[in-house]
C-alpha positions, 0 to 999 in steps of 0.5 A: 437625582430625582426625588421619589414624588416626582419619579412616582408621578412619572412612573404613574404617567407612563403606566396609564399610557401602557396597553397592559402595565406591568403588575405584580402581587402586592402584599398589604398586611399589617402582620402585628395588628393582623396576628393581635387579633389571634393572640391567645388570651387567658382570664381563667387561671390555667391549671394543667399543661393542656391549657397553659400558655407556652413558648419555645425556640425548637430547642428549650420552652416552657409552659406556664400553669399553677398545679393545684398540688403546689398551693394556691400562691403559686404559678410555675414555669415548666422548662423543657428540652427538646433532646433530653433523652436517656441513652442507656445501653442494650442489645439490638434485639431487646432494646426496651426504647420505651424505658431505655431511651425515652424522653426524660422530665426536667423540672420547673420554677416556682412563683410564690407570691405572698397573697393567694392568687385570685385571677389572671389576665394574660396574653400571648403575642403571636408576633413577639412570640412573648407571654405578658399579663398580670397576676392578681393576688390577695395582697396585690398583683405582679406583671409579667413577661416570659418568652423563649429567646429565638436565638440563644437557648435561654428563657427570659421571665420578668416580674414586677410586683406591687401593692405589697405583693412579692415573688420568690422564684426557686428552681425544683428539678425532676428525677430523671425517671423514665416515665413509661417505667414509672407508670409500669411501677404504679401498675399501668401499662399493658399485661403481656410478657413483653411489658412484664419485662419491662415492668420487672427490670430493675432499671437502676436511677442515676445519682440525684442532681447537684446544684452549685452556685458560681458569681450569683448564678446556679447550676443544677447538674443532672448526670444519666445513668452510667454517665451516658449523657448530662443536663445542666439548667443554669440560672440567675434571678436579678432585681427586687422580690418586691419589685422588679426581677428577671429570671435568665435560665438556660438548659442544655443536654450533652452526649456523649460529650460532657459540656453541658454546664460550659454551654450553659454558662456561655448561653447566659453570658451571651444573653447577659451581654445582648441585655447590657447593650439593650438588644436582647429583646429585639434579637428575639422578636426579629427572628419572629418578625422575619418568619411570619411574612414568609407566607400569608393566609386569611380566610372569612372563618375567624376561628379556623383562620386563628387556629391556623396561625396558633399552629404556625406559632406552635410549629416554630416554637416546637422545632428548628431546622438545626434542632432535634426531630420533633417528637410527640411533645416539642419542648413542653414536657409532660409525663407520658406513656408515648415519651419519643418519636413515633414513625407510624404516623405521628412524625409525618403528619407533624412535618407536612405543615411547614411545606405548603406554609413556605417555612422550609428552613424551619422544618427542616430538622427532620430531613437533617437529621436523617442525613446525620443519623443515616448510618444508624438507620443501616444498623437498625437491620439484621447484619446479614442484610447488607446495604440495607436500612430500616427503623422500628415504629418508635424511635429516639432522636438518633434513629437507633430502634432495631427493627429486625428481619421486618418489612421497613414501612416505618423508614420508607414512610419518613423517607416519603417526608424526605422526599416532599421535602426535596419536592417543595424546595425543588432540591434535585441535588439532595434528592439525588445525593441523600435520598436516592441511596437511603431510599435504595437501602430501605428497598434492599430491606424489602427485598431482603425481606421477600427473599427470606419470607417466600409465600406459596401462591400460584398467581405469579405475583409477589406476596408480602407474607407478613406486615402491619397496618398501624393500629388496626386491631389484629392488623397483621397478616399478608398483602397488607396495603399499607406495606403494598403502597409504601413498596410501589411508592418506594420503587417507582421513586427509585426508577423515577430518580434512576432515569432523571439522573441517568444512574443505570443502577444495577438494581433498576431491574429489582425495582421494576420486577416489583412494580410489575409483578407486586400483588394489586391492593387488596379490595372488597365492596367496601373499597380497600381492605386492611389486607388479604385476610383482613377486611376493614370492619372495626372502628380505626382512628388510622387511615393506614390502609388509604396510605396509597391515595393519601399521601402517597398518591399511587392512587389518584383523584382523577384515576381512583376516585370511586375506589378511594370515596368508597374507601373513605366514606366506609372508614368513616362510616365505621369509625365515626357513626358506629357507637360501639364502646372500645378501650381506645379512642376510635376517633382521634383529632388526626382522623378528622384532619386525614378525612379533611385532606382526603375529601379536600383532594376529591374536590368535596369541600363541604365534607373537607370543611365538616372534618376540619371543623370536627377537630376544634369540636373534639373535646381533646383539642384543648383551648390553646390548640394542644392535643392529648389522648391522655398523653401529649400528641402534637401531630393532630392540631399541626396537621389541621394547618396541613388540611387548610392548605389542602383545601386552598392549594394542592400540588400532588401529581405535578399539577398545581390546584388553587382552591380546589377543596374551598367550601362555599362558606370561605367565600372570601380567602386570600393566600400569599406565597403559599409554596407547592411541589416543584418549588413554586410560590402561589398567591391567589384571591377569591372574593364572593365565592369567585376566584379573582386571580392566581399568581405563580412564581417559578423558583427552579424552572420546573414544569408548570401545570396549573388548574384554576376554576377561572373561565377563560382567564386572562394569563400573563407572564412578567405582565405581558399578555400570553393568552393564544401563544406557544407559552401556554397550553391547555389539556383535556382536564383544562389545566394550563401548561405554562412555559415558565422559567426560573424567576418568572411569575404568570398571572391568571386573571378574571379581568384585564391585568390593568383592571386587576387588583393584585393586592393582598389584604387581611379580611377585617374581624369584628371584635366578637371574632378576636382572640378566640383561644387561649382560656377565658370566657370566649373558649367556653364555647369549645368542648375542649373548655369543659373537658379540660376545665376539670383538674387533672389527676396528680 
């Protein structure tokens, strides 16, 4: 058998005589070294959730910080469970979701030392998903290592005390009081009849938690009201307070079953077995070490690169494919006035992040939950609306949220995310068997609404009597552009799927009728209005009236660029540049990310960068990349990653655009195996402002159309030159249509393949550009550092 050295030498000689060597993209990235440059660091004591280290596995997680009310010798592990929701019964017409079906607080572990805490040196390793470091005290110090295990719903937290110090660990459960009801009882919240109804609700509470001990393990059981659900937190502390000790803790929420304690026992038993055979930590890190290399991205902008990779860490910490839908907090609970899933923008933005990043299995929790709870969506409409579906704007994770006899806009927008998942996955079977029937039921709700709410107009058009442009002040009215965009997208999608799969659906005529006769978008000299009688003239953080362009692509940059740019500029001029004082925050994180992605889609790279940078400079974006508007809101920083994707790679409308909105300041940018619609994996490198190569691998054999700024590129399919052949066609826009089969890769190169360097490498960083986030001297540059340096109201 030939030894490896001899084999490689012969291969080298053979390739040297080939006209064009068979070559492919080579990934040469030391992920551990690369990601360590972006680890978050703390040399300032974290004192509130916004600046705290966080870990999670999609179900459970924790934050680590010191609340001033808990004493200067105390750090706490704030434990959370993503699906810990209330399950109170209520009639459809009066569900009072805010207080009856909300997320609930869990509790925390106190770590009390002998001496008061004087300083910290903490590091959150992205590569290993672990928090490590040292807590300094007046008596000595203690080291820590903590993580939420990837495969088991268990957190592990070790302490090693020295210098006469010791660490006492105790559990402190929270009462399961719905946070909105608590706020209303304290006099907060809007003043209106609906809110007063909730404010005056008697809201009986469940019994207090009970704590028991079995064989050295403790269990805190919290039954919910009328036994509708239960949560058990179980833990065990081994070792010595004055030496080395380990906390193992597990939490499980069950409904309608009553098996939470049993599951927690099993989790702890499994964790101890892995500890005994020495594989506990390795099993945890293995998951993360397989997760990160699913794709790669590097840009010569250390701050933006770091922020991006922290979102990759945060996303996988906050959700997993087999877990619950991500709400506004992920597994990291904090009292909030928004204690569930929001369907008028937030959940949609959260679930764009994983698509281009090629992390489909991690982000599948939304589509899997839709499949699981599809029947509940049918129950959210009036009984008279047969074979229909909808959901309210805010919803618990099981989608039980009555929408009444209104238009089903929120469900249709959520289903656009489902459609995107199928597009990126290339999953036509799921598109046909799961999405099509559910989207059909949603459109049936439109048809039912139109029948019950006719509009007396003489223009022969279909009008929508009343709907809502989310969050625009007094944004209810006729022919709202938000609704018109969703109606057009949903009906056209149904028609496309009906044709693709030869379904011959009897309702196709109804969908064609809407596409033909639905009133056009409502316009004025400033572009898209909110609706027929509502001009865009007030500050508005939401881009609901622009939905037809982004993300629905009903309007396109190619055909509607003037209309879109006029609307976009006007929206931001009114919203960002007007200085009228408002009660609500006029410019939010997602205002900036929406603007960045839309300008990128228009090819305006400089404005895209401006708004991407705007997000990081927004004072509500914390130094750990968390975000709050008084309440936790996770979607804005996650959508930052979507903006980066949109600036480097786009695939709306069936065309793969490489570096379409990349600013000149990102002269060096490289990515590997980013995913596009049609199930393509794309790798590319830009150096000194010029594209060096683009490689596109087909996973499903979809039509492949590529647009690149390479002039007269050399084109190869699996290493064979295909220029000037029937395998490649060029259209009037300069896009290349490539006859690419499943498993084949096309390479566009500025040089011949022999001379091309198809290696993917990280861009080196200087020390001053490393570890730019956390809570430290380096983060003092961020407006969020000063904003969150203040103590929170307790």
